[in-house]
N, C-alpha and C positions, 0 to 999 in steps of 0.2 A: 745653043739652048742650055739654060741653067738647070742643072739637076741637083743643086746643093740641098734642096729640101725634099728630094725624092728618096726612095728606099736605097739603102746602102748595101751593096752586095758583100756578104761575109764569107770567108773561106769555110769549108765544112769543118765542123768541130772534130778534132782528133780524138779518137776513142782512147780512153785511158788504158784499157787492156783489150787485146783481141781474145778470141776464144781460147787459144792455146795458152796465153798468158794467165787468164783467169783460172783455167784448169790447173796449171802448174802452181799457182798461188794457193789454191784450195788443197792440193795434194800436200804441199809443204806445211800448210797450217794444220792439216789433219794429223800428219805424223807428229808434229810438235804437241798438239792438244791431246792426242791419244797417249803419247808418252808421259805427259805431265799429269793427266787426269784419269787415265785408264779408259777403256772403251765404254764401259757402262756410264760413267760420270760425264764423259765428254758430250757436248751437245752440238748440233749442227749450227745453231745460232752463234755459239762461241767460236766455232771454226770459221764461219763466214765472216764474223767481225775481225778475227785475226788475219784473215786473208784480204780484207777490205773489199769483199764481194757481197752480193745479195744472197741471202740464205736459199732462195728458190733455185739458184744455180746448182746447188748440191743435188737437188732432186732432179733437175733437168739433165745434168751431166752424168750423175752416178746412180740415180734412183733412190737415194737416201743414205743414211749413215753407214749401213753395212756395205753397200756398193762403193762408197767412198773409201772405207777401210781396205777393201780388196784392191781397189785401184791404187791406193797409196802404197800398199805392200808390194804390188806388182811393179810399180815405178821404182821403189827402193831395191827390189830384187834385180831388176834390169841394171841399175847402177852398180850394185855390188858384184854381179856376175861380170860386168865389164872391167872391174878392178882386179879380178882374180889373177890374171897373168902377171901383173905388176907385183904380186906378193912374193913371187919366187926370186931367189938369187941362185946363181950357178957358179959357185966358187970351186967346185970339184971336191969339196970336203963334205961328207954326209952330215956330220954333226953341225957344221956351220950353216949348211943350206937349210936343215930342219930348224935350227935355232932362228934364222931369219924368217922363215915361213911362219912358224908358230908365233913369233913376236908380232909380225904383221897381222896375223889373224886375231891375235889377242887384242891388239890396239884397235882393230876394226870393230870387234865386238864391244869393246869398252866405249868406243865413240858412238855406237848405235844401240847402246844397251836399252834405252827407253823404248825404242821401236821394237827391239827383239823381245822385250818383256811382254809387250802387248801381243805380238805375233805368236809367241810360244804359248801363252795362256789361252788365246782364242783358238789356236790350231787344235787343241784337245776337243773342242766342241764344234768347230766350223770346218767342214771339208774344203771350202774354198780357200781359207787361209792355210790349211795344211798343204794344199797343192802348191801354193806360192812358196811356202817354207821348204818344200821338197826341191824346188828349183835352186833356192839359196844353198841348200845342203849339197846338191850334186856338183855345183861349180868348184868349190874348194876341194872337194873329194877328188875330182878329176885332176886338179893341179897337183895334189899330194901324190896321187898314184903315178902321174907322169914323172914327177921328180924321183920317186923311189925306183921306178922302172929304169930310169937313166942310170942311177947309181948301181942298180943290180947288174946292168949290162957292163958297167965299168968295173965290176968285181968288188964293189964296196958292201954289197948285201949278199948274203948266202943265196945260192941258186934255188934252194928248196923253199924259200920264203914266198908266201902269197902276198905280193905287194899291195893288192887291193884291200886285203884284210888289214895289213899293216897301216895303210893309208887311213882306213876307218878308225884305227886306234889313235893315230896322230890327230886326226880331226876331232875325235871325241875328247881327247886330252885338251885340245885348245878350247873346245866348247865348255867342258866341265870347269876348267880353271879360269878361263877367260870370261865366262858369263855366269854359269850357274852358281859357283861359290860366292861370287860377289852379289849377284842379283837376288838369290834366294837365301843365302846363309850369311850375308853381310861380312864376308871375309875381306880384309883390307887388300887393296890391289897389289901392294908390294909382297905380301905374304902369298897371295895367289900366284904371282909370277915366280916366286922362289920355288913353290911346290911344282909348278908347271915344268920348269926347267930341270928340276930333280927327276921328275917322271920321264921327261924327254931323254935324259941321260940313260935311264934304264932301258927305254925302247931302243935307243941306238946300239947299246951293248948287245941287246937281244938280236938285232939284225946283222951283226957283224959275222962274217964268214968264219972267224976263229971260234965261234961258239957253235958251229954246225959242221963238224968234221965230215 
């Protein structure tokens, strides 16, 4: 029987993106748009166009622009937390280990400066964003504390030093020189690095057992 003029069976159309793919595209587009335009100026329409998705998906998946920002920050926080162990180096030399750690933290903040700028500015007003930034804050702090504790046990740091407080100082140093000076005060990256490592030298000398008889 001749079916040449009958209906032709067609394979099901392959969807361009599945839900996870569309969601990931919107999160990436949101981070880029918020970093470039700021939260207030960024629009869901521009984010959707950037992601190649329908604007309605932002409301369906995230409940709107605020929910999208929170989800995007959470996604970035998860990524950054996973990167923290790789920031360490274990050379056995306190100064070298802290130099590597601060350099890696510095580079990470420089790479993600746009997203950090949005997150830090929104965290002052938005408890949901503040909660996410707290997660980002705790992960590197734990790595610095662990590194300093190892060196204290090895005798490279005075026994009376509170390593958790010292870790907070190192992390604050990385944040101040690696992000704040450049993002808020327009300090050139090379000058910020120079000051950061000069400050780190002071911290290392202060941790040394020879300064705590």
